[in-house]
C-alpha positions as CSV (number, residue, x, y, z in Angstrom):
1,M,8.4,63.5,-121.2
2,N,8.4,66.2,-118.9
3,K,4.4,65.7,-118.5
4,K,4.9,62.2,-117.6
5,K,7.5,63.1,-115.2
6,N,5.3,65.6,-113.6
7,T,2.8,62.8,-113.2
8,M,4.7,60.5,-111.6
9,L,5.8,62.9,-108.9
10,Q,2.5,63.9,-108.5
11,L,1.4,60.2,-108.0
12,I,4.5,59.6,-105.7
13,E,3.3,63.2,-103.8
14,S,-0.4,61.6,-103.4
15,R,1.2,58.4,-101.8
16,K,3.1,60.5,-99.1
17,N,1.5,58.8,-96.5
18,K,2.6,55.6,-97.5
19,I,6.2,56.2,-97.7
20,E,5.8,58.0,-94.5
21,E,4.6,55.1,-93.0
22,A,7.1,52.6,-95.0
23,L,10.0,54.9,-93.3
24,G,8.9,53.8,-89.9
25,N,11.9,54.8,-87.8
26,H,14.2,55.8,-90.1
27,A,14.9,59.0,-88.7
28,S,17.5,60.1,-91.1
29,L,14.9,60.2,-94.1
30,N,11.3,61.5,-94.7
31,A,9.2,61.3,-97.3
32,D,9.8,65.0,-98.9
33,K,13.6,64.1,-98.9
34,L,12.9,60.9,-101.1
35,I,10.7,62.7,-103.6
36,R,13.2,64.9,-104.1
37,V,16.0,62.5,-104.8
38,V,13.4,60.8,-107.3
39,S,13.2,64.1,-109.0
40,T,17.1,64.8,-109.1
41,D,17.6,60.9,-110.7
42,M,15.0,61.8,-113.4
43,R,16.7,64.7,-114.5
44,K,20.1,62.7,-114.4
45,N,18.5,59.5,-116.1
46,P,16.1,60.5,-118.6
47,K,14.9,56.6,-118.7
48,L,13.8,56.6,-115.4
49,G,10.9,59.1,-116.6
50,Q,9.9,56.9,-119.3
51,C,9.1,54.2,-116.4
52,S,5.8,53.4,-115.4
53,P,4.6,55.6,-112.5
54,E,3.6,52.2,-110.2
55,S,7.3,50.9,-110.5
56,I,8.7,54.3,-109.4
57,L,6.5,54.2,-106.8
58,G,7.0,50.9,-105.9
59,A,10.9,51.2,-105.7
60,V,10.5,54.4,-103.7
61,I,8.6,52.6,-101.1
62,Q,11.4,49.5,-101.2
63,A,14.1,52.5,-100.4
64,A,11.9,53.7,-97.5
65,T,11.0,50.5,-96.0
66,V,15.1,49.9,-95.4
67,G,15.8,53.8,-94.8
68,L,18.2,54.2,-97.4
69,E,18.6,56.9,-100.0
70,P,18.8,56.1,-103.7
71,G,21.7,57.7,-105.6
72,G,23.8,59.7,-104.2
73,V,27.7,59.6,-103.3
74,L,27.1,56.7,-100.7
75,G,25.6,54.5,-103.1
76,H,23.5,52.8,-100.6
77,C,20.9,52.3,-103.1
78,Y,19.9,52.9,-107.0
79,L,16.7,53.4,-108.9
80,V,17.5,51.3,-112.4
81,P,15.7,51.2,-115.4
82,Y,15.4,47.8,-116.9
83,W,13.0,46.6,-120.0
84,N,10.3,44.6,-119.2
85,H,9.9,42.5,-122.2
86,K,6.6,40.7,-120.9
87,R,5.2,44.1,-120.5
88,Q,6.9,45.9,-123.6
89,S,7.6,48.9,-121.2
90,L,10.8,50.1,-119.3
91,E,10.1,49.7,-115.3
92,C,11.8,51.1,-112.5
93,Q,13.8,48.8,-110.0
94,F,14.8,49.1,-106.6
95,L,19.2,47.8,-106.2
96,L,20.6,47.6,-103.5
97,G,24.4,48.8,-103.4
98,Y,27.5,47.5,-101.1
99,R,27.5,50.3,-98.9
100,G,23.5,49.5,-98.4
101,M,24.1,45.8,-97.5
102,I,26.6,47.0,-95.0
103,K,24.3,49.4,-93.5
104,L,21.7,47.1,-93.2
105,A,24.0,44.1,-91.8
106,R,25.3,46.3,-89.1
107,Q,21.4,47.4,-87.9
108,S,21.3,43.9,-86.4
109,G,23.8,44.9,-83.4
110,E,25.2,41.2,-83.4
111,I,27.9,42.3,-86.2
112,A,31.1,44.3,-85.5
113,N,32.1,44.4,-88.9
114,I,31.7,43.3,-92.3
115,E,33.2,44.0,-95.5
116,A,34.3,42.5,-98.9
117,R,37.3,42.8,-100.8
118,V,38.1,42.3,-104.7
119,V,40.9,39.8,-105.5
120,Y,43.3,40.2,-108.7
121,E,45.3,38.2,-110.6
122,N,48.6,39.6,-109.5
123,D,47.5,39.3,-105.4
124,R,48.8,36.9,-103.5
125,F,45.6,35.0,-102.4
126,D,44.7,31.5,-100.4
127,I,41.4,30.4,-99.0
128,C,41.2,27.0,-96.8
129,Y,38.1,25.9,-95.3
130,G,38.1,22.8,-92.8
131,T,38.8,23.0,-89.1
132,E,40.9,25.7,-89.3
133,S,39.8,27.7,-92.2
134,R,41.6,30.8,-93.2
135,I,42.3,33.6,-95.5
136,D,45.5,35.0,-96.7
137,H,45.1,38.1,-98.9
138,Q,48.4,40.0,-99.7
139,P,47.2,42.7,-102.8
140,C,49.6,43.8,-105.4
141,L,50.8,46.9,-104.4
142,D,53.1,47.7,-107.0
143,G,52.5,47.7,-110.9
144,D,49.6,46.2,-112.5
145,P,47.2,43.8,-110.2
146,G,45.6,42.3,-113.5
147,L,42.1,41.2,-114.1
148,I,39.6,40.9,-111.3
149,K,40.1,37.0,-110.1
150,G,37.1,37.2,-107.4
151,V,35.7,38.5,-104.5
152,Y,35.5,37.6,-100.8
153,G,33.5,38.9,-98.0
154,L,34.6,38.3,-94.3
155,A,32.0,39.2,-91.4
156,K,33.1,39.7,-87.4
157,L,30.1,39.0,-85.0
158,T,30.0,40.5,-81.7
159,S,30.6,36.7,-80.3
160,G,33.8,36.8,-81.5
161,E,33.2,34.6,-84.3
162,Y,33.8,35.2,-87.8
163,Y,32.5,34.4,-91.0
164,M,33.4,34.2,-94.3
165,E,32.5,33.8,-98.1
166,W,34.2,33.3,-101.5
167,M,32.8,33.8,-105.1
168,P,35.1,33.5,-108.4
169,L,34.7,35.6,-111.1
170,Q,32.9,33.0,-113.2
171,K,29.9,33.1,-110.1
172,I,29.8,36.6,-110.0
173,E,29.3,37.1,-113.8
174,E,26.6,34.3,-113.9
175,I,24.7,36.6,-111.3
176,R,25.0,39.8,-113.2
177,T,24.0,38.3,-116.5
178,R,20.9,37.1,-115.2
179,S,20.2,40.5,-113.6
180,K,17.4,42.5,-115.1
181,S,19.9,45.3,-115.1
182,S,23.1,43.7,-116.2
183,N,23.4,45.8,-119.1
184,D,22.4,49.2,-117.2
185,G,22.9,51.0,-113.8
186,P,25.9,50.4,-111.2
187,W,26.3,46.8,-113.0
188,Q,28.2,48.9,-115.6
189,T,29.3,52.1,-113.9
190,D,30.5,50.5,-110.4
191,Y,31.2,46.9,-111.1
192,E,33.5,46.1,-108.4
193,E,31.1,47.8,-106.1
194,M,27.9,45.4,-107.5
195,A,30.4,42.4,-107.2
196,K,30.7,43.2,-103.6
197,K,27.4,43.8,-103.2
198,T,26.9,40.1,-104.3
199,V,29.1,38.7,-102.4
200,V,27.8,40.1,-98.8
201,R,24.0,39.7,-100.2
202,R,24.5,35.9,-100.1
203,M,26.4,35.9,-96.7
204,F,22.8,37.6,-95.4
205,K,21.8,33.8,-95.5
206,Y,23.7,32.8,-93.0
207,L,24.5,36.0,-91.0
208,P,22.4,37.0,-87.5
209,V,20.8,40.2,-89.2
210,G,17.3,41.1,-88.4
211,D,13.9,39.9,-89.9
212,A,13.2,43.1,-91.9
213,E,16.8,43.3,-93.4
214,Q,16.7,39.5,-94.3
215,K,13.5,39.9,-96.4
216,A,14.8,43.4,-97.7
217,A,17.8,42.1,-99.4
218,Q,15.7,38.3,-100.0
219,K,13.5,40.7,-102.0
220,E,15.7,42.9,-103.5
221,E,17.7,39.6,-104.9
222,Q,14.4,38.3,-106.3
223,D,13.5,41.5,-108.1
224,E,16.7,42.0,-109.5
225,L,16.8,38.4,-110.6
226,G,13.4,37.7,-111.8
227,V,12.6,34.6,-109.3
228,S,10.0,34.0,-106.8
229,D,11.6,30.8,-104.9
230,P,13.5,32.4,-102.0
231,D,15.1,28.8,-101.9
232,I,16.7,29.2,-105.3
233,I,20.4,29.7,-105.2
234,E,21.2,32.5,-107.4
235,S,24.3,31.4,-108.5
236,T,23.1,27.9,-110.0
237,G,19.8,28.1,-110.0
238,E,19.6,24.8,-107.4
239,V,16.9,24.2,-105.0
240,V,17.5,23.9,-101.7
241,N,15.8,24.3,-98.0
242,M,17.7,27.3,-96.5
243,S,16.6,26.0,-93.2
244,D,19.0,23.0,-93.7
245,H,21.8,23.9,-91.7
246,S,24.4,21.7,-93.5
247,Q,24.0,24.0,-96.5
248,K,25.8,26.5,-94.4
249,Q,29.4,27.2,-94.3
250,Q,31.3,27.0,-91.2
251,V,31.5,30.2,-88.8
252,L,35.6,30.7,-88.3
253,T,36.4,31.3,-84.3
254,V,38.7,34.1,-83.0
255,N,41.6,31.6,-82.9
256,D,41.1,30.6,-86.5
257,L,41.3,33.8,-88.2
258,N,44.0,34.9,-85.7
259,K,46.0,31.9,-86.9
260,A,45.4,33.3,-90.4
261,L,45.6,36.9,-90.6
């Protein structure tokens, strides 16, 4: 095991220039730091040491491209081992975290604030779409909040407009069960954070995020769910044309949200 781990680290070390190139202008990270993080993750999770070196390197380069540090207390992204049934071997998957998605969204400069919140059975919650779309969420502060009912995301654009997205638990579970790492990694250890990430990732399709961030989120989604068509909706498998603006949900005005909140 140690021999294979050393071989992986040697491979990654030999590709340091590629990692630096992928990092670009992300000054908060450098190749040496990423390599140290990978080495630490391998000690914490022995299964990573069993993954193919190529998949580990690919996941590291994906992390470098978006300037996010895997693991750690921030939970920006993760390196997750999964069993590739086709190749009959363990491979490493790059997986964005909720906070990583939030960071990517804010990098565009056009999103003033974005967040997702979990709704529980005993919360008071109401959502309405239409000319005066609104969300009314009052958490249960006393006693047992109950089971998770769903998750909603809310983004405020610098233009003053709002965009909201709601996903019931059933839809989140459909996505989790399709994930290649549904039974390992953050889906098991940080379910609520992954559920919130899933909602924010769906919002990316309609928000003014940068091309690089949009492509990063799209690639991560395709890798996680094992699909190659960017026009396949993750929750249903329905094929749609994402350039068709009729598919987009309504962006709310400040007045709409002021009435609701």
